[in-house]
Gaussian input, Z-matrix of N, CA and C with variables (Angstrom, degrees):
# hf/3-21g

backbone

0 1
 N
 C     1     B1
 C     2     B2     1     A1
 N     3     B3     2     A2     1     D1
 C     4     B4     3     A3     2     D2
 C     5     B5     4     A4     3     D3
 N     6     B6     5     A5     4     D4
 C     7     B7     6     A6     5     D5
 C     8     B8     7     A7     6     D6
 N     9     B9     8     A8     7     D7
 C    10    B10     9     A9     8     D8
 C    11    B11    10    A10     9     D9
 N    12    B12    11    A11    10    D10
 C    13    B13    12    A12    11    D11
 C    14    B14    13    A13    12    D12
 N    15    B15    14    A14    13    D13
 C    16    B16    15    A15    14    D14
 C    17    B17    16    A16    15    D15
 N    18    B18    17    A17    16    D16
 C    19    B19    18    A18    17    D17
 C    20    B20    19    A19    18    D18
 N    21    B21    20    A20    19    D19
 C    22    B22    21    A21    20    D20
 C    23    B23    22    A22    21    D21
 N    24    B24    23    A23    22    D22
 C    25    B25    24    A24    23    D23
 C    26    B26    25    A25    24    D24
 N    27    B27    26    A26    25    D25
 C    28    B28    27    A27    26    D26
 C    29    B29    28    A28    27    D27
 N    30    B30    29    A29    28    D28
 C    31    B31    30    A30    29    D29
 C    32    B32    31    A31    30    D30
 N    33    B33    32    A32    31    D31
 C    34    B34    33    A33    32    D32
 C    35    B35    34    A34    33    D33
 N    36    B36    35    A35    34    D34
 C    37    B37    36    A36    35    D35
 C    38    B38    37    A37    36    D36
 N    39    B39    38    A38    37    D37
 C    40    B40    39    A39    38    D38
 C    41    B41    40    A40    39    D39
 N    42    B42    41    A41    40    D40
 C    43    B43    42    A42    41    D41
 C    44    B44    43    A43    42    D42
 N    45    B45    44    A44    43    D43
 C    46    B46    45    A45    44    D44
 C    47    B47    46    A46    45    D45
 N    48    B48    47    A47    46    D46
 C    49    B49    48    A48    47    D47
 C    50    B50    49    A49    48    D48
 N    51    B51    50    A50    49    D49
 C    52    B52    51    A51    50    D50
 C    53    B53    52    A52    51    D51
 N    54    B54    53    A53    52    D52
 C    55    B55    54    A54    53    D53
 C    56    B56    55    A55    54    D54
 N    57    B57    56    A56    55    D55
 C    58    B58    57    A57    56    D56
 C    59    B59    58    A58    57    D57
 N    60    B60    59    A59    58    D58
 C    61    B61    60    A60    59    D59
 C    62    B62    61    A61    60    D60
 N    63    B63    62    A62    61    D61
 C    64    B64    63    A63    62    D62
 C    65    B65    64    A64    63    D63
 N    66    B66    65    A65    64    D64
 C    67    B67    66    A66    65    D65
 C    68    B68    67    A67    66    D66
 N    69    B69    68    A68    67    D67
 C    70    B70    69    A69    68    D68
 C    71    B71    70    A70    69    D69
 N    72    B72    71    A71    70    D70
 C    73    B73    72    A72    71    D71
 C    74    B74    73    A73    72    D72
 N    75    B75    74    A74    73    D73
 C    76    B76    75    A75    74    D74
 C    77    B77    76    A76    75    D75
 N    78    B78    77    A77    76    D76
 C    79    B79    78    A78    77    D77
 C    80    B80    79    A79    78    D78
 N    81    B81    80    A80    79    D79
 C    82    B82    81    A81    80    D80
 C    83    B83    82    A82    81    D81
 N    84    B84    83    A83    82    D82
 C    85    B85    84    A84    83    D83
 C    86    B86    85    A85    84    D84
 N    87    B87    86    A86    85    D85
 C    88    B88    87    A87    86    D86
 C    89    B89    88    A88    87    D87
 N    90    B90    89    A89    88    D88
 C    91    B91    90    A90    89    D89
 C    92    B92    91    A91    90    D90
 N    93    B93    92    A92    91    D91
 C    94    B94    93    A93    92    D92
 C    95    B95    94    A94    93    D93
 N    96    B96    95    A95    94    D94
 C    97    B97    96    A96    95    D95
 C    98    B98    97    A97    96    D96
 N    99    B99    98    A98    97    D97
 C   100   B100    99    A99    98    D98
 C   101   B101   100   A100    99    D99
 N   102   B102   101   A101   100   D100
 C   103   B103   102   A102   101   D101
 C   104   B104   103   A103   102   D102
 N   105   B105   104   A104   103   D103
 C   106   B106   105   A105   104   D104
 C   107   B107   106   A106   105   D105
 N   108   B108   107   A107   106   D106
 C   109   B109   108   A108   107   D107
 C   110   B110   109   A109   108   D108
 N   111   B111   110   A110   109   D109
 C   112   B112   111   A111   110   D110
 C   113   B113   112   A112   111   D111
 N   114   B114   113   A113   112   D112
 C   115   B115   114   A114   113   D113
 C   116   B116   115   A115   114   D114
 N   117   B117   116   A116   115   D115
 C   118   B118   117   A117   116   D116
 C   119   B119   118   A118   117   D117
 N   120   B120   119   A119   118   D118
 C   121   B121   120   A120   119   D119
 C   122   B122   121   A121   120   D120
 N   123   B123   122   A122   121   D121
 C   124   B124   123   A123   122   D122
 C   125   B125   124   A124   123   D123
 N   126   B126   125   A125   124   D124
 C   127   B127   126   A126   125   D125
 C   128   B128   127   A127   126   D126
 N   129   B129   128   A128   127   D127
 C   130   B130   129   A129   128   D128
 C   131   B131   130   A130   129   D129
 N   132   B132   131   A131   130   D130
 C   133   B133   132   A132   131   D131
 C   134   B134   133   A133   132   D132
 N   135   B135   134   A134   133   D133
 C   136   B136   135   A135   134   D134
 C   137   B137   136   A136   135   D135
 N   138   B138   137   A137   136   D136
 C   139   B139   138   A138   137   D137
 C   140   B140   139   A139   138   D138
 N   141   B141   140   A140   139   D139
 C   142   B142   141   A141   140   D140
 C   143   B143   142   A142   141   D141
 N   144   B144   143   A143   142   D142
 C   145   B145   144   A144   143   D143
 C   146   B146   145   A145   144   D144
 N   147   B147   146   A146   145   D145
 C   148   B148   147   A147   146   D146
 C   149   B149   148   A148   147   D147
 N   150   B150   149   A149   148   D148
 C   151   B151   150   A150   149   D149
 C   152   B152   151   A151   150   D150
 N   153   B153   152   A152   151   D151
 C   154   B154   153   A153   152   D152
 C   155   B155   154   A154   153   D153
 N   156   B156   155   A155   154   D154
 C   157   B157   156   A156   155   D155
 C   158   B158   157   A157   156   D156
 N   159   B159   158   A158   157   D157
 C   160   B160   159   A159   158   D158
 C   161   B161   160   A160   159   D159
 N   162   B162   161   A161   160   D160
 C   163   B163   162   A162   161   D161
 C   164   B164   163   A163   162   D162
 N   165   B165   164   A164   163   D163
 C   166   B166   165   A165   164   D164
 C   167   B167   166   A166   165   D165
 N   168   B168   167   A167   166   D166
 C   169   B169   168   A168   167   D167
 C   170   B170   169   A169   168   D168
 N   171   B171   170   A170   169   D169
 C   172   B172   171   A171   170   D170
 C   173   B173   172   A172   171   D171
 N   174   B174   173   A173   172   D172
 C   175   B175   174   A174   173   D173
 C   176   B176   175   A175   174   D174
 N   177   B177   176   A176   175   D175
 C   178   B178   177   A177   176   D176
 C   179   B179   178   A178   177   D177
 N   180   B180   179   A179   178   D178
 C   181   B181   180   A180   179   D179
 C   182   B182   181   A181   180   D180
 N   183   B183   182   A182   181   D181
 C   184   B184   183   A183   182   D182
 C   185   B185   184   A184   183   D183
 N   186   B186   185   A185   184   D184
 C   187   B187   186   A186   185   D185
 C   188   B188   187   A187   186   D186
 N   189   B189   188   A188   187   D187
 C   190   B190   189   A189   188   D188
 C   191   B191   190   A190   189   D189
 N   192   B192   191   A191   190   D190
 C   193   B193   192   A192   191   D191
 C   194   B194   193   A193   192   D192
 N   195   B195   194   A194   193   D193
 C   196   B196   195   A195   194   D194
 C   197   B197   196   A196   195   D195
 N   198   B198   197   A197   196   D196
 C   199   B199   198   A198   197   D197
 C   200   B200   199   A199   198   D198
 N   201   B201   200   A200   199   D199
 C   202   B202   201   A201   200   D200
 C   203   B203   202   A202   201   D201
 N   204   B204   203   A203   202   D202
 C   205   B205   204   A204   203   D203
 C   206   B206   205   A205   204   D204
 N   207   B207   206   A206   205   D205
 C   208   B208   207   A207   206   D206
 C   209   B209   208   A208   207   D207
 N   210   B210   209   A209   208   D208
 C   211   B211   210   A210   209   D209
 C   212   B212   211   A211   210   D210
 N   213   B213   212   A212   211   D211
 C   214   B214   213   A213   212   D212
 C   215   B215   214   A214   213   D213
 N   216   B216   215   A215   214   D214
 C   217   B217   216   A216   215   D215
 C   218   B218   217   A217   216   D216
 N   219   B219   218   A218   217   D217
 C   220   B220   219   A219   218   D218
 C   221   B221   220   A220   219   D219
 N   222   B222   221   A221   220   D220
 C   223   B223   222   A222   221   D221
 C   224   B224   223   A223   222   D222
 N   225   B225   224   A224   223   D223
 C   226   B226   225   A225   224   D224
 C   227   B227   226   A226   225   D225
 N   228   B228   227   A227   226   D226
 C   229   B229   228   A228   227   D227
 C   230   B230   229   A229   228   D228
 N   231   B231   230   A230   229   D229
 C   232   B232   231   A231   230   D230
 C   233   B233   232   A232   231   D231
 N   234   B234   233   A233   232   D232
 C   235   B235   234   A234   233   D233
 C   236   B236   235   A235   234   D234
 N   237   B237   236   A236   235   D235
 C   238   B238   237   A237   236   D236
 C   239   B239   238   A238   237   D237
 N   240   B240   239   A239   238   D238
 C   241   B241   240   A240   239   D239
 C   242   B242   241   A241   240   D240
 N   243   B243   242   A242   241   D241
 C   244   B244   243   A243   242   D242
 C   245   B245   244   A244   243   D243
 N   246   B246   245   A245   244   D244
 C   247   B247   246   A246   245   D245
 C   248   B248   247   A247   246   D246
 N   249   B249   248   A248   247   D247
 C   250   B250   249   A249   248   D248
 C   251   B251   250   A250   249   D249
 N   252   B252   251   A251   250   D250
 C   253   B253   252   A252   251   D251
 C   254   B254   253   A253   252   D252
 N   255   B255   254   A254   253   D253
 C   256   B256   255   A255   254   D254
 C   257   B257   256   A256   255   D255
 N   258   B258   257   A257   256   D256
 C   259   B259   258   A258   257   D257
 C   260   B260   259   A259   258   D258
 N   261   B261   260   A260   259   D259
 C   262   B262   261   A261   260   D260
 C   263   B263   262   A262   261   D261
 N   264   B264   263   A263   262   D262
 C   265   B265   264   A264   263   D263
 C   266   B266   265   A265   264   D264
 N   267   B267   266   A266   265   D265
 C   268   B268   267   A267   266   D266
 C   269   B269   268   A268   267   D267
 N   270   B270   269   A269   268   D268
 C   271   B271   270   A270   269   D269
 C   272   B272   271   A271   270   D270
 N   273   B273   272   A272   271   D271
 C   274   B274   273   A273   272   D272
 C   275   B275   274   A274   273   D273
 N   276   B276   275   A275   274   D274
 C   277   B277   276   A276   275   D275
 C   278   B278   277   A277   276   D276
 N   279   B279   278   A278   277   D277
 C   280   B280   279   A279   278   D278
 C   281   B281   280   A280   279   D279
 N   282   B282   281   A281   280   D280
 C   283   B283   282   A282   281   D281
 C   284   B284   283   A283   282   D282
 N   285   B285   284   A284   283   D283
 C   286   B286   285   A285   284   D284
 C   287   B287   286   A286   285   D285
 N   288   B288   287   A287   286   D286
 C   289   B289   288   A288   287   D287
 C   290   B290   289   A289   288   D288
 N   291   B291   290   A290   289   D289
 C   292   B292   291   A291   290   D290
 C   293   B293   292   A292   291   D291
 N   294   B294   293   A293   292   D292
 C   295   B295   294   A294   293   D293
 C   296   B296   295   A295   294   D294
 N   297   B297   296   A296   295   D295
 C   298   B298   297   A297   296   D296
 C   299   B299   298   A298   297   D297
 N   300   B300   299   A299   298   D298
 C   301   B301   300   A300   299   D299
 C   302   B302   301   A301   300   D300
 N   303   B303   302   A302   301   D301
 C   304   B304   303   A303   302   D302
 C   305   B305   304   A304   303   D303
 N   306   B306   305   A305   304   D304
 C   307   B307   306   A306   305   D305
 C   308   B308   307   A307   306   D306
 N   309   B309   308   A308   307   D307
 C   310   B310   309   A309   308   D308
 C   311   B311   310   A310   309   D309
 N   312   B312   311   A311   310   D310
 C   313   B313   312   A312   311   D311
 C   314   B314   313   A313   312   D312
 N   315   B315   314   A314   313   D313
 C   316   B316   315   A315   314   D314
 C   317   B317   316   A316   315   D315
 N   318   B318   317   A317   316   D316
 C   319   B319   318   A318   317   D317
 C   320   B320   319   A319   318   D318
 N   321   B321   320   A320   319   D319
 C   322   B322   321   A321   320   D320
 C   323   B323   322   A322   321   D321
 N   324   B324   323   A323   322   D322
 C   325   B325   324   A324   323   D323
 C   326   B326   325   A325   324   D324
 N   327   B327   326   A326   325   D325
 C   328   B328   327   A327   326   D326
 C   329   B329   328   A328   327   D327

   B1=1.4625
   B2=1.5285
   B3=1.3111
   B4=1.4656
   B5=1.5267
   B6=1.3291
   B7=1.4652
   B8=1.5205
   B9=1.3296
   B10=1.4648
   B11=1.5229
   B12=1.3221
   B13=1.4621
   B14=1.5246
   B15=1.3301
   B16=1.4624
   B17=1.5285
   B18=1.3408
   B19=1.4652
   B20=1.5332
   B21=1.3273
   B22=1.4686
   B23=1.5333
   B24=1.3316
   B25=1.4647
   B26=1.5232
   B27=1.3477
   B28=1.4668
   B29=1.5336
   B30=1.3161
   B31=1.4620
   B32=1.5226
   B33=1.3412
   B34=1.4620
   B35=1.5207
   B36=1.3354
   B37=1.4632
   B38=1.5193
   B39=1.3386
   B40=1.4623
   B41=1.5198
   B42=1.3374
   B43=1.4646
   B44=1.5247
   B45=1.3235
   B46=1.4608
   B47=1.5168
   B48=1.3448
   B49=1.4638
   B50=1.5264
   B51=1.3393
   B52=1.4585
   B53=1.5160
   B54=1.3281
   B55=1.4692
   B56=1.5241
   B57=1.3320
   B58=1.4592
   B59=1.5238
   B60=1.3283
   B61=1.4646
   B62=1.5200
   B63=1.3242
   B64=1.4597
   B65=1.5165
   B66=1.3263
   B67=1.4633
   B68=1.5183
   B69=1.3379
   B70=1.4627
   B71=1.5277
   B72=1.3173
   B73=1.4593
   B74=1.5302
   B75=1.3452
   B76=1.4632
   B77=1.5319
   B78=1.3215
   B79=1.4621
   B80=1.5240
   B81=1.3309
   B82=1.4584
   B83=1.5222
   B84=1.3319
   B85=1.4613
   B86=1.5253
   B87=1.3301
   B88=1.4670
   B89=1.5247
   B90=1.3204
   B91=1.4609
   B92=1.5350
   B93=1.3148
   B94=1.4559
   B95=1.5243
   B96=1.3143
   B97=1.4577
   B98=1.5245
   B99=1.3178
   B100=1.4588
   B101=1.5208
   B102=1.3270
   B103=1.4652
   B104=1.5097
   B105=1.3099
   B106=1.4548
   B107=1.5225
   B108=1.3216
   B109=1.4627
   B110=1.5226
   B111=1.3239
   B112=1.4607
   B113=1.5220
   B114=1.3265
   B115=1.4625
   B116=1.5256
   B117=1.3172
   B118=1.4572
   B119=1.5293
   B120=1.3165
   B121=1.4682
   B122=1.5328
   B123=1.3229
   B124=1.4676
   B125=1.5228
   B126=1.3155
   B127=1.4563
   B128=1.5214
   B129=1.3175
   B130=1.4703
   B131=1.5277
   B132=1.3383
   B133=1.4585
   B134=1.5253
   B135=1.3140
   B136=1.4679
   B137=1.5258
   B138=1.3357
   B139=1.4676
   B140=1.5301
   B141=1.3207
   B142=1.4642
   B143=1.5227
   B144=1.3272
   B145=1.4565
   B146=1.5199
   B147=1.2977
   B148=1.4591
   B149=1.5224
   B150=1.3246
   B151=1.4578
   B152=1.5200
   B153=1.3132
   B154=1.4632
   B155=1.5175
   B156=1.3284
   B157=1.4464
   B158=1.5205
   B159=1.3255
   B160=1.4521
   B161=1.5137
   B162=1.3118
   B163=1.4607
   B164=1.5282
   B165=1.3114
   B166=1.4689
   B167=1.5225
   B168=1.3221
   B169=1.4557
   B170=1.5309
   B171=1.3112
   B172=1.4605
   B173=1.5077
   B174=1.3465
   B175=1.4637
   B176=1.5211
   B177=1.3088
   B178=1.4524
   B179=1.5271
   B180=1.3075
   B181=1.4679
   B182=1.5184
   B183=1.3310
   B184=1.4689
   B185=1.5349
   B186=1.3363
   B187=1.4611
   B188=1.5167
   B189=1.3307
   B190=1.4675
   B191=1.5248
   B192=1.3411
   B193=1.4609
   B194=1.5114
   B195=1.3345
   B196=1.4738
   B197=1.5225
   B198=1.3397
   B199=1.4622
   B200=1.5186
   B201=1.3343
   B202=1.4546
   B203=1.5289
   B204=1.3387
   B205=1.4632
   B206=1.5251
   B207=1.3425
   B208=1.4645
   B209=1.5263
   B210=1.3468
   B211=1.4614
   B212=1.5350
   B213=1.3204
   B214=1.4611
   B215=1.5254
   B216=1.3213
   B217=1.4595
   B218=1.5325
   B219=1.3279
   B220=1.4627
   B221=1.5249
   B222=1.3228
   B223=1.4646
   B224=1.5269
   B225=1.3251
   B226=1.4629
   B227=1.5250
   B228=1.3142
   B229=1.4618
   B230=1.5304
   B231=1.3247
   B232=1.4668
   B233=1.5247
   B234=1.3196
   B235=1.4613
   B236=1.5304
   B237=1.3291
   B238=1.4657
   B239=1.5205
   B240=1.3185
   B241=1.4657
   B242=1.5191
   B243=1.3282
   B244=1.4621
   B245=1.5272
   B246=1.3356
   B247=1.4665
   B248=1.5220
   B249=1.3427
   B250=1.4625
   B251=1.5262
   B252=1.3298
   B253=1.4639
   B254=1.5202
   B255=1.3301
   B256=1.4568
   B257=1.5264
   B258=1.3189
   B259=1.4520
   B260=1.5094
   B261=1.3108
   B262=1.4683
   B263=1.5305
   B264=1.3254
   B265=1.4669
   B266=1.5233
   B267=1.3278
   B268=1.4660
   B269=1.5219
   B270=1.3396
   B271=1.4673
   B272=1.5238
   B273=1.3353
   B274=1.4618
   B275=1.5257
   B276=1.3251
   B277=1.4681
   B278=1.5322
   B279=1.3425
   B280=1.4638
   B281=1.5247
   B282=1.3296
   B283=1.4460
   B284=1.5135
   B285=1.3410
   B286=1.4626
   B287=1.5268
   B288=1.3196
   B289=1.4632
   B290=1.5275
   B291=1.3501
   B292=1.4744
   B293=1.5068
   B294=1.3313
   B295=1.4564
   B296=1.5092
   B297=1.3273
   B298=1.4609
   B299=1.5182
   B300=1.3128
   B301=1.4662
   B302=1.5283
   B303=1.2998
   B304=1.4510
   B305=1.5110
   B306=1.3208
   B307=1.4616
   B308=1.5243
   B309=1.3262
   B310=1.4573
   B311=1.5220
   B312=1.3287
   B313=1.4634
   B314=1.5227
   B315=1.3252
   B316=1.4607
   B317=1.5115
   B318=1.3123
   B319=1.4566
   B320=1.5179
   B321=1.3189
   B322=1.4614
   B323=1.5318
   B324=1.3249
   B325=1.4625
   B326=1.5328
   B327=1.3122
   B328=1.4690
   B329=1.4925
   A1=107.99
   A2=117.23
   A3=123.07
   A4=108.91
   A5=116.57
   A6=122.57
   A7=109.60
   A8=116.84
   A9=122.32
   A10=107.48
   A11=116.25
   A12=122.95
   A13=109.45
   A14=116.65
   A15=122.53
   A16=111.15
   A17=116.02
   A18=122.26
   A19=106.79
   A20=118.05
   A21=119.65
   A22=114.11
   A23=117.65
   A24=121.11
   A25=111.78
   A26=117.08
   A27=118.98
   A28=109.90
   A29=116.70
   A30=122.48
   A31=107.23
   A32=116.75
   A33=122.38
   A34=108.34
   A35=116.23
   A36=121.98
   A37=110.08
   A38=116.29
   A39=123.33
   A40=110.56
   A41=115.81
   A42=119.78
   A43=108.91
   A44=117.81
   A45=122.61
   A46=114.35
   A47=117.63
   A48=121.61
   A49=112.51
   A50=117.45
   A51=120.93
   A52=114.01
   A53=117.50
   A54=121.00
   A55=109.70
   A56=115.53
   A57=120.26
   A58=109.63
   A59=116.06
   A60=121.69
   A61=111.50
   A62=115.73
   A63=119.79
   A64=110.57
   A65=115.75
   A66=122.02
   A67=106.55
   A68=115.85
   A69=120.69
   A70=106.93
   A71=115.92
   A72=121.16
   A73=110.73
   A74=116.88
   A75=119.70
   A76=110.15
   A77=115.64
   A78=121.22
   A79=112.94
   A80=116.34
   A81=119.95
   A82=111.60
   A83=115.92
   A84=121.74
   A85=107.34
   A86=116.98
   A87=120.53
   A88=109.07
   A89=116.19
   A90=121.88
   A91=108.27
   A92=115.58
   A93=120.38
   A94=109.36
   A95=115.86
   A96=121.61
   A97=108.72
   A98=115.62
   A99=120.04
   A100=109.44
   A101=116.23
   A102=120.89
   A103=110.06
   A104=114.73
   A105=121.56
   A106=106.04
   A107=116.89
   A108=118.03
   A109=110.48
   A110=113.92
   A111=121.08
   A112=107.74
   A113=116.91
   A114=119.37
   A115=112.46
   A116=114.53
   A117=123.37
   A118=107.29
   A119=118.21
   A120=118.93
   A121=110.74
   A122=115.90
   A123=120.80
   A124=110.63
   A125=115.53
   A126=122.33
   A127=107.38
   A128=117.48
   A129=122.80
   A130=111.03
   A131=116.29
   A132=121.54
   A133=114.40
   A134=117.37
   A135=120.53
   A136=109.37
   A137=117.01
   A138=119.08
   A139=111.04
   A140=115.79
   A141=122.29
   A142=108.01
   A143=115.95
   A144=121.04
   A145=109.81
   A146=116.65
   A147=123.47
   A148=106.49
   A149=116.88
   A150=121.45
   A151=109.43
   A152=115.45
   A153=121.79
   A154=106.68
   A155=115.13
   A156=119.88
   A157=109.84
   A158=115.42
   A159=121.88
   A160=111.53
   A161=115.59
   A162=120.42
   A163=111.66
   A164=115.32
   A165=122.32
   A166=108.50
   A167=115.51
   A168=122.93
   A169=108.04
   A170=117.56
   A171=120.93
   A172=117.58
   A173=119.11
   A174=118.78
   A175=108.76
   A176=115.99
   A177=121.19
   A178=109.44
   A179=116.38
   A180=120.09
   A181=108.58
   A182=117.76
   A183=119.59
   A184=110.52
   A185=114.30
   A186=121.65
   A187=107.66
   A188=118.35
   A189=119.96
   A190=111.39
   A191=116.21
   A192=121.56
   A193=115.08
   A194=117.79
   A195=121.63
   A196=109.67
   A197=116.22
   A198=122.60
   A199=108.38
   A200=116.16
   A201=122.18
   A202=108.81
   A203=116.69
   A204=121.75
   A205=107.39
   A206=115.73
   A207=120.77
   A208=109.84
   A209=117.62
   A210=119.68
   A211=110.72
   A212=116.15
   A213=121.57
   A214=113.60
   A215=118.52
   A216=119.51
   A217=110.82
   A218=117.31
   A219=120.93
   A220=109.61
   A221=116.32
   A222=122.56
   A223=111.44
   A224=117.04
   A225=120.68
   A226=112.57
   A227=117.40
   A228=120.10
   A229=113.15
   A230=117.53
   A231=120.89
   A232=112.27
   A233=117.63
   A234=123.08
   A235=111.77
   A236=114.91
   A237=121.61
   A238=109.07
   A239=116.34
   A240=120.28
   A241=112.68
   A242=118.30
   A243=121.23
   A244=112.59
   A245=117.40
   A246=121.76
   A247=109.04
   A248=115.90
   A249=122.56
   A250=109.07
   A251=115.60
   A252=121.43
   A253=108.75
   A254=117.31
   A255=119.01
   A256=110.26
   A257=116.14
   A258=117.50
   A259=112.47
   A260=115.80
   A261=128.32
   A262=112.51
   A263=114.68
   A264=122.23
   A265=110.95
   A266=116.12
   A267=123.39
   A268=107.30
   A269=116.84
   A270=121.62
   A271=110.54
   A272=115.64
   A273=119.81
   A274=109.28
   A275=117.58
   A276=121.40
   A277=112.83
   A278=117.68
   A279=121.56
   A280=112.25
   A281=117.08
   A282=120.72
   A283=115.33
   A284=116.96
   A285=120.39
   A286=110.17
   A287=115.79
   A288=120.92
   A289=109.40
   A290=115.74
   A291=122.13
   A292=110.73
   A293=115.22
   A294=121.58
   A295=108.50
   A296=115.61
   A297=120.26
   A298=110.90
   A299=115.56
   A300=121.76
   A301=108.38
   A302=115.69
   A303=121.68
   A304=112.64
   A305=113.96
   A306=121.93
   A307=109.82
   A308=115.87
   A309=122.22
   A310=108.84
   A311=115.56
   A312=121.08
   A313=108.92
   A314=116.71
   A315=120.86
   A316=111.51
   A317=116.27
   A318=122.31
   A319=109.36
   A320=117.37
   A321=121.20
   A322=108.99
   A323=117.24
   A324=121.34
   A325=113.14
   A326=119.45
   A327=120.01
   A328=111.84
   D1=130.25
   D2=178.61
   D3=-93.34
   D4=138.38
   D5=179.20
   D6=-109.75
   D7=132.18
   D8=174.15
   D9=-118.26
   D10=124.58
   D11=-177.44
   D12=-90.77
   D13=110.67
   D14=178.40
   D15=-102.13
   D16=34.14
   D17=173.44
   D18=-117.66
   D19=165.75
   D20=179.77
   D21=-81.00
   D22=-4.38
   D23=-173.28
   D24=-119.08
   D25=151.89
   D26=172.44
   D27=-62.07
   D28=143.60
   D29=177.70
   D30=-109.01
   D31=116.47
   D32=177.65
   D33=-98.12
   D34=119.23
   D35=-177.93
   D36=-106.61
   D37=126.11
   D38=-177.02
   D39=-116.48
   D40=156.04
   D41=172.30
   D42=-86.25
   D43=-179.71
   D44=-177.15
   D45=-65.26
   D46=-16.66
   D47=178.03
   D48=-94.99
   D49=3.05
   D50=179.15
   D51=85.40
   D52=14.70
   D53=177.38
   D54=-89.01
   D55=133.69
   D56=179.51
   D57=-67.02
   D58=124.96
   D59=177.71
   D60=-95.84
   D61=-42.44
   D62=-175.00
   D63=-162.29
   D64=145.10
   D65=169.58
   D66=-111.68
   D67=120.71
   D68=-179.45
   D69=-105.56
   D70=108.42
   D71=-177.07
   D72=-74.97
   D73=155.08
   D74=177.70
   D75=-59.29
   D76=141.99
   D77=-178.27
   D78=-82.77
   D79=-16.40
   D80=-173.20
   D81=100.28
   D82=-13.91
   D83=174.36
   D84=-104.32
   D85=143.27
   D86=-179.81
   D87=-127.70
   D88=126.75
   D89=174.49
   D90=-91.82
   D91=134.32
   D92=179.30
   D93=-152.66
   D94=174.52
   D95=179.80
   D96=-112.03
   D97=129.28
   D98=175.37
   D99=-58.37
   D100=143.03
   D101=177.66
   D102=-135.72
   D103=143.79
   D104=171.80
   D105=-123.34
   D106=128.06
   D107=-179.26
   D108=-125.20
   D109=148.13
   D110=177.11
   D111=-131.42
   D112=145.09
   D113=-178.97
   D114=-69.76
   D115=146.67
   D116=172.75
   D117=-116.39
   D118=168.36
   D119=175.44
   D120=-59.31
   D121=144.16
   D122=178.11
   D123=-61.23
   D124=150.45
   D125=177.16
   D126=-112.11
   D127=104.14
   D128=-176.69
   D129=50.93
   D130=42.71
   D131=177.45
   D132=87.83
   D133=-8.60
   D134=-179.75
   D135=-90.72
   D136=127.64
   D137=177.73
   D138=-62.28
   D139=139.80
   D140=178.05
   D141=-125.83
   D142=148.30
   D143=179.69
   D144=-138.14
   D145=148.86
   D146=172.04
   D147=-99.21
   D148=128.78
   D149=-177.98
   D150=-116.09
   D151=129.50
   D152=174.01
   D153=-113.42
   D154=124.49
   D155=-178.47
   D156=-88.37
   D157=143.82
   D158=-179.15
   D159=-113.14
   D160=-136.70
   D161=-174.89
   D162=-86.92
   D163=162.82
   D164=176.76
   D165=-79.84
   D166=133.23
   D167=177.62
   D168=-114.21
   D169=140.63
   D170=168.92
   D171=95.72
   D172=-3.12
   D173=175.61
   D174=-70.43
   D175=143.33
   D176=177.08
   D177=-87.18
   D178=163.04
   D179=175.64
   D180=-65.33
   D181=144.17
   D182=177.25
   D183=-59.37
   D184=137.00
   D185=178.27
   D186=-132.23
   D187=128.64
   D188=178.73
   D189=-54.43
   D190=134.94
   D191=178.18
   D192=81.29
   D193=8.41
   D194=-177.94
   D195=-124.25
   D196=131.01
   D197=171.35
   D198=-110.78
   D199=135.84
   D200=178.46
   D201=-100.97
   D202=120.12
   D203=177.12
   D204=-88.67
   D205=124.51
   D206=-175.28
   D207=-131.55
   D208=165.84
   D209=173.64
   D210=-59.50
   D211=153.11
   D212=-174.03
   D213=-55.81
   D214=-42.68
   D215=-178.54
   D216=-64.35
   D217=-40.72
   D218=176.71
   D219=-62.03
   D220=-44.11
   D221=178.40
   D222=-53.97
   D223=-47.02
   D224=-177.16
   D225=-68.31
   D226=-31.11
   D227=-179.31
   D228=-86.71
   D229=-27.57
   D230=-174.49
   D231=-69.22
   D232=-44.17
   D233=-179.61
   D234=48.50
   D235=51.75
   D236=177.25
   D237=-122.05
   D238=148.03
   D239=-177.08
   D240=-69.43
   D241=-19.59
   D242=-178.78
   D243=-96.89
   D244=6.59
   D245=-177.54
   D246=-113.93
   D247=126.18
   D248=-179.86
   D249=-131.61
   D250=165.82
   D251=176.72
   D252=-125.46
   D253=152.51
   D254=174.37
   D255=-69.30
   D256=140.99
   D257=174.90
   D258=146.66
   D259=159.95
   D260=5.89
   D261=-73.21
   D262=163.94
   D263=-176.27
   D264=-72.73
   D265=140.05
   D266=172.07
   D267=-107.15
   D268=121.69
   D269=-177.98
   D270=-112.90
   D271=153.03
   D272=174.35
   D273=-83.70
   D274=-177.13
   D275=-175.61
   D276=-66.02
   D277=-18.42
   D278=177.53
   D279=-94.44
   D280=3.33
   D281=178.47
   D282=88.26
   D283=1.49
   D284=178.88
   D285=-78.34
   D286=145.30
   D287=179.44
   D288=-71.76
   D289=123.47
   D290=173.89
   D291=-91.66
   D292=-34.36
   D293=-175.82
   D294=166.84
   D295=-145.32
   D296=-173.31
   D297=-137.15
   D298=145.81
   D299=177.44
   D300=-88.20
   D301=66.96
   D302=178.96
   D303=90.90
   D304=-156.54
   D305=-176.57
   D306=-124.64
   D307=156.82
   D308=179.79
   D309=-113.53
   D310=131.45
   D311=177.80
   D312=-125.00
   D313=139.23
   D314=175.36
   D315=-82.25
   D316=-32.24
   D317=-175.34
   D318=-125.85
   D319=159.81
   D320=176.81
   D321=-60.21
   D322=134.21
   D323=-173.40
   D324=-97.87
   D325=0.50
   D326=-178.06
   D327=-94.82

């Protein structure tokens, strides 16, 4: 199975023992969700905005044998068998993200 990273960051995938399995570099394409925002009244001086999410931008056409790694919000909205998200998160002892314990799929990918 080929992995294409549609995020701006490298994805480090680890096994359950914390061993690095693969680093999936960004592909140069980024999947995201269109947003429209409008200002709301400030909350104790803090700017507030209302955000309405639109369509997904940047997903590639499904290709047999290829999984597209996307940001989690895109993953939840796409609901496609070829779209996965990194996770669950693997953290170091200070709580910093080291990478991910594999990939998350909503639907069977085969």
